[in-house]
Every structure is written in structure tokens, then in C-alpha cells.
N, C-alpha and C positions, 0 to 999 in steps of 0.2 A: 800948554802942558809943561814945557820946560820951566816956565816961571814958577808954576805951581809946585813942580818937583823940587826946585831950589828952596822955596819957601819952606817946604816940607822938611828938607834936609837941615836948613838952618834952625827950624823950630824943634827939630828932634831932640837935642839936649835939654831944651827948656820943658818939653813934654815929659821927658824921662825924670827931670827933676821934680816936676809937679807930682808925677806918679809915686816917686820915693817919698815926697812929703805927705802925700795922702796915706801911704802904707804906714808911715811913722805915726801920723795922727790917729790912725785906726787902731794901732797897737797901743797907743797911749791912753785912748778913751775906752778900750775893752774892759770888761768886767775882769776882776782878778782871776776867776776861773778860767776865763777865755784868752788870757794873755799867751802870746807865742813865746816859746822858748827861744834862746839865742840862735840855735841852729835853724829853726823854722824861719825866723826873721831873716837870716842870712839867704836861705833858699828863696824867699819872697822877693828879695831885692833885685831889681832889673840891673842887668850888666851894662852900665853906662859906657864904660870904655869900649866895649865891643859894638855897641850901637853906634857910637861916634865913628869906630873904624869902618862899620858898614857904610855910614854916610859918605865918609872920605873915598871909599872904593867905588861906590855908585857914582860919585861925581866924577872921579878919574876915568871910569869906563865910558860914561856918557859924553865926555869931552874929548878923549884921546883914542878911543878905539878906532881901528882903521875904517870900519864902516859905521855910518850914523845908525843908531837905534833909538827908536822913540822910548820915552820914559815908561810907558805902560808895558811894553814888551820886555823891558830890562827888568822891571819889578816882577813880572810874571816868571821870568827866568830865575829870578832870585828865589821866589816862593817854590818853583819846581825843584830847584837844587836842595833847598832846605828839607822838603819832605822826601825827595828821593834819596837823600843821604841817611835818613833814619833806618829804613830796612827796605827790602825789595817790595813791599806791598803797600806802603803809604805812597800817595800820589796826589798831585794837583791835577783835576780833571777839567779840562776845557769842555765846552758844551758838547762837541762831537763824541768826546770820549765818555762823558756822563750819559748820554743817550745809548751809546753802545753798552755800557755797563747794565742799563736798565733792560735792553733788548735780551742780554744773556739770560736774564731770569724769566723771560717769557718763552724762550726756546727757538727763536727764528731771528737770524741776521745774516749779513753778507760778509763773505771772506773765505778763509781756507778751512776753518773748523779746527782750530788748535788753541790750547791753552799754554801760555808762555810766562816766564818770570825772568828775573835778572840773575846771572851768575858769572863771577869773574869778569865783569865788564861786557859780557855778551848776552844775547837773548837764549835762554835755555827752554827747550820743550819740556813742559810738565806733563802734558798728555794731549795726544790727538783725540778728537771727539768721534765716536763711532760713525761709520758710513759717511764720511766727509772727504773732500779732496786731499786733506792732510793725511788722513788715515789710509786712504787708497794709494798715496804716493809712497807709503812705507815709512813715514816718520815715526820715531820712537821716543818714549820718555827718556829724558837725559841728553838727547841730541842737542848740540850747540849750533845755533844759526849764526854762522860767521859773516854771511853777506845776504843782503836782500837786493836782487839784481846786481848792480855794480857798487852798491854802497855798503861799506863795512859797518857791522852793528857794534863794534867796539866803541864803548862810551855812549852809545845811543840810548836815549830814555825809552822806557817801556811803551810809554804813550806814543812816541814817534814810530816805534817799530810796529805797533799795532796799526797805526794809520797807514803805514806803507803796505802792509800785508792785505789790508782791506782795498776794495776797488769794484768797479762794475762786474756784473756777472759775465762770465766768458773770457775776460782778460786773463793773461798769463803773467806769472812772477817766477823768477828763478831764485832759488835758495841754495846757498853754499852750506853744507852740513858737515860739522865735525862730530865724529862718533867714536866713543871709546872702543878701542880694539882695532879701529881702521887706521892704516897708515897715512892715507891721503883723504883730504875732504871730498865729499861727494856732492855733485851738483844735481838738483832735483827741480824739474819744472812742473808747476802746478797751475792748473786753471781754476780761477776763482768761481764760486757758485753761491747760490743762497743757501744758507745752512739752516735746516730745520732739524732741531735736535729731538729724537724721540727719547723721552726721559727713561721709560720703563718699557722693556720687552720681555716676554715670557714664552716658554714652550715646555712641553713635556718630554724629558730626555728619555725616559724608559717608563713603562706602566708603573705609576705610583711614585715617580721621582720628578719632581718639578725643578725648573731653572728659571730665575728671574735676574735680568740684567738691568742695572740702573746706570745709565750713562752720565747722568748730571742731575743735581738736585734743583728743581724748578718748583714753581708755585703749586702745581698739581701733583708732584711726584708722590706724596704721601697717599693721597686719594687713589691714584693709578696703581700704587703697589698693593694697597688693600684689595682693589678690584682684581688684580692678577692672582692674588692668593685665594680669593673666593672662587675664581675660575678653576684654578688648579685643584681646589678641594672638591669641586663639583664634577671632575672627571669621574668616569666609570670605575677607575681603580682607586679613587680617593688620593690622598697625598700621605706618603710614608716618610718622604725626606725632601729637603729643599736645598738647592745650591743657590746662593746669593752672590752674584758677580758684581764686585765693586772695582774691578781692574780698570785702569786708565780712566777713572771718575775723577775729574779735577776739583769736585766739590759743588759749590753753589749756595743755595739758601740754607741757613742754619735750621729755621723751623721745619723745613722739608725733611732734613736728615733726622730731626728729633721725631717727627711723625712716622718715619720708616722704623727706627729703632723701637718706638713705642708700640708698634704692631706686633713686635716679637717678644716684648717684655712684659711681665706681669707686675706693674708697679716698680718703684725704686728709681734710683739716680741713673741718669743717662750721661749727662756731662755737666761740668761746671766751669766758670771762667773766673779769672782773678786779674785785676789790674790796679793801677794807682787810684783811679777815681772810684768812688763808692758805686756809681751807676754802672761800672764795668763788671762789677761782681754779681754773678747770677748762677742759678741752678736750674736744670731742666729734669723734670721727673716724668716718668712713665705712668699712665693711668692704670688702675687695676684691670686685670684680664688681658688675654692676648689672642691673636688671630689664629695662632697654630699650636694650641696647647699639645705638649707631648710629641711634637713632630720635630726630629732632629734637624739642625741647620748647619751647613758648612758655607763659610764666607770665604770668597777668593779676593786677594789683594795683591797689588805689585808696587813698583816703584812709581807708577803713574796715579796711584790712589792717594788722594790729597784732600785736605781741609774737611769738609762736611762728611766726605766718604770715610775719612779716618775716625771721625767721631763715632759713626755707626759701628765700624769695625772694632774700635776700642770698647765701646759699651757692650757689644755682644760678647767680646772676648773676656772682659773683667767680670761680667755677670754670669759668665760661663753658660751662656744661651747658645753659642755657636762656636764651632771649631774653626779657627782662622788658619787658612794655608795660603801658600804662594811665596811671595818675597817681601822683604821690608817696605813698607809704604814711604811716601815722599817726605813726610815730616813738616807739613804746613800747619802748625798748631796755633796760630795767632788770629786774633779777632780784629776785623776792620769795621769801622763805623763810617758810613758815607754821610757827610754833612753838607747839605746843599747851602750855596752861598746867596741864593735869592736872584741871581742874575743868569741862571742856566748853567752855572758852573758849580763845582763841588770839590771838597778835599776828602780823600780816602785815607783815614788815619788808624794806624794799629793802636788799640786801646787796652787789650787784654790778651791772655793766653788760655787755651783750652786745656782742661785736665780730664782724664778718663775717670770712671767711678772709682777705680783703684788708686787715684791720686798721682797718676803718671802724666807728665807734660808730653804732648804730642810734638811740640816744637823742636825741629832739627833732630828728633829722635825717631819719629814715625812709630808705626805699630809693627812690632815683630810678630810674625806669624807663629802659631803653635807648632805648625810643621812647615819646614822649608821645602817648597817644591818649585825649583826653577822651571821656566818655560822651555819646552824641548819640542822638536819635531816628532811627529808620530807617523810611523809607517807599519802598515799591516804586513805581517809575515804569513804567507801561505803555509799552513801545517802540512808536514809530511804524513802520508797514509800510515796509520797504525792500526793494529788488529785489536778489537775489544770483544768482550763477551757477546755483545749484540751482534757481532759479524759472524759468529760461529753458527753453523747449521744445528738446528734443533735445540737452540738455547731456550732456557726457561723464561717465561714471562715474569715481570716484576709482580710481587704479591700485591694485592689490594688495587690492582688496576694501574698502579704507577701514577705519576704526576705529570700532566702535560705542560711543558714550558712554552710560554709565548714568546715569540721573537719581538724584540723591542723596535719600535718604529725608528727609522732613520733620523738622526738629529745632526745638524750642521755643527752645533756647539759640541757634541760628544765625538764627532767622527775624527777630528785631527787636533784636538786640544787636550794635551796630557794633564793639565791642571784640572779640568773639568772631570776628566776621567778619574783622577785620583779622588776628587770630591765624591764622585758617585760610589767609588769603592769604599771610602771611609763612612759614608751613610749606610751602606749595606752591612759593613762590619758592626757598626754600632747597633743597628736594628737586630742583627743576629745575636750580638752579645747581650742585649736587653732581654731578647727572648729566652736566652738560656738561663737567665737569672729567675725566670717565673717557674713555678711548679708545673711539672709536665704530668698530664694524665696518661698513663701507659695504655689505657684502652681495655685494661682487663679488671674485672671486679672479683674481690675475694669472696669466698663462701663464709657463711656464718659459723 
């Protein structure tokens, strides 16, 4: 292997020279209309000096580093470093990491149930996944993982961190967490488990008001979302308003997010991408007709709403199909293509940026909600006794028999979640406002 690597290094300058000669010949034999400009030819030229520098450094490391490293491992580290330095989402995927990536799209895998990225040399929590060990341990979007057991994560690759967090079901791992606003790091022990992600969950918050929670975009999310809407519409009270919860949704499959947006939009643009390569430029359009015509929608987002979830929120906001409330989203607006290498490994490469229908880039900016509603704790206050007309003896009954109000069923989403409560209030206000704009029959007919 060493002899092969040395031959490769010695042959590298010649290979580069041959490539340059081929590029020059191609430019010389091109048709006049196809000839490259001076700037384009300069960009196409391979950096011979830097390639020679790489060969020198490779040789020095393999001969003089304190521990012997085989050539294959050293080249893999070079590839990992090259991709890792581009942006936080490009990566060289070994076989295990590639399989784990594919498992995420099907909804079942082993580990903690947490989506992570790189920030300031540490591992950053993008979002804990609903009902997983990470969520139950209280991890929050924005937390920095400073240590995994006794190993510092500073300078650690994302691939290595994910491998350390994974492990057999029932085993424990200790995370040292840095949280904004906390003076001292927090130590959290989490027991690993099999993570089965329920992509779509729904319930009726109050008669006529539905709630759909999308935890992650997987292969079946679009179909499950439409099924949830059908069930909500089929309730005895029908569906007057919908709360779409995209909080702490780390994203997932782009086609699934397009299907969800398509269900709520009547044709028109959902999202488009722009990149350097022509193949990276694309547009996703909604089909004519929508699943909830005339039903108002409020979408909930927060700092854990990322990627595909931001595409849905951005499309619904720009197309004025939903009122978006909560806090500014994560801002992961880049497109990654996974390119298999044929030997069980792959590279994940950022190739384009997402843009909302209004032409706004999601990358590093996120989606700004229409109404800022920070998360807060909700405590019910027992009202003091007050005297009303109905408490007075001999009070008159309401004319027309009055209207009996039904008590809303208990809802875990509504009980202690101020953002969901605010969403319901906004839906009710919109319905009342729309009703007030319609002509009202006073119930009395005039004489001829």
C-alpha cells in the first residue's frame, strides 16, 4: 500500500500536467462560439502548486507522524477534512454513517433521538426529536454538547460525535451541556433506546379546532398528513381552524415537505433552489386544489424548526396561507445531495440554497414569524368569586332560549402550551372577523 501511495504521489504532478494539457487542447479545438473566456479557462485550470504541496505534506505525515497511519486512513482523513471545512452539512460518510442517514428517512434507529450540527468547534443541538431519551432529558435547541462522557467535543467531527452518541439499547451516556443563560455547564445522563419517530400526530384541541404535529419529514409524512386532515374534517364538529406544529422539527426529506405544503396550497410555487450547477436549480409547484379550502391555518415555529420544516413555514407564510407564530427558525436553508461512491460509502455535498416563494433565502436567516410568541410557562389562576346577573334572584332568562356552550375536551397540547393557546385564539379571532364581514340577516322582514 505504501509503495502504491508513493507512486501515486510521484505521478501526481504528471497527472496534473496531462489534465492541463487536455484542458488546453479542448479549448483550442472548440468551436468559436464554445471557446472559453480567459477567466473561465483560469478557473478550469488545476492548482498544480497546491496539489504538489498536498503530496509533500502527505509524505511528511506518513513518514514522520508520531504514530504510524496507513495510507488509506490518511487519505480518508484528508477527504473528511476537505468536506468538513466547506460547511457544517457537507461530509464524507463511512458505511455506518451512510446507513444511519438512510435509517433516519424511514423513522427507526438506535440512539438518543437528537439532531445535531457543528458550531464554534462544538456539537450543537438543532432539535431533540419528540418522545425520545434526548427530549425526556430536557435537551433544548441551541444547547452545546461540550463533552460526551469524558471526551471533549471541541474539534470533533460530526460523524465521530454521532457514532459516540449511538450505542446498544439500555446503555448510558453522559453529556456535558452548555446552555445560554446558564452560568455553569450541566451534566445530563441519558439511556440509549431504539428511536421510532412518529412523523405525524394529531388531535382535536377544541370542538372544530384541529392540531397536527409533524416531528420530522419522512417518506410517508405527506400521506399521513393528508390522512390526519381527513380525520379532523370528519369529526362531528367539522374543522373550523388548524394549528400546524413545526416546532423542533429538524427537517428530513424535501419531497415530503413539498407534499405537506401542497396539501394546503391551491397551485403555485412552494420553493425553489439555486446552485452553481444547472442540475441544482429546481422549482417545486403545488397542484391545483387544496385539502382545507377556506379553513384558516396557524403554523408554529421555533429555533428548532429547520430545513424542510422551514420550507413549509416559508411557503405558507409567503403565499399568505397561514399565520406563522412563535420564534425565528433555525436557518438551515442549504441543499445537500448524497452521492454514493459504490463501495458502501458516500459524500454529502451542499449544492444549492433554498428560497421561499417570495425570493427570500432561508440560509442563516431562518423564517421570521408574523407574530413573535416566545415559549412561556402557563399556570391556571383560580378566579375570585364575582357577582353576575345570573347570580341574582329572579333574573330574566335569555331571550330565544340562549346558546348552550359545550366544554372543550381536555387537550395535553392546549393545557400548558402558551404558543398553542395563542394559535387557537388567533384562529378564533380570524373566524369572528371573517364572520363579521359577511352580511347579517337581522331576523326581521319588512312589510310591503
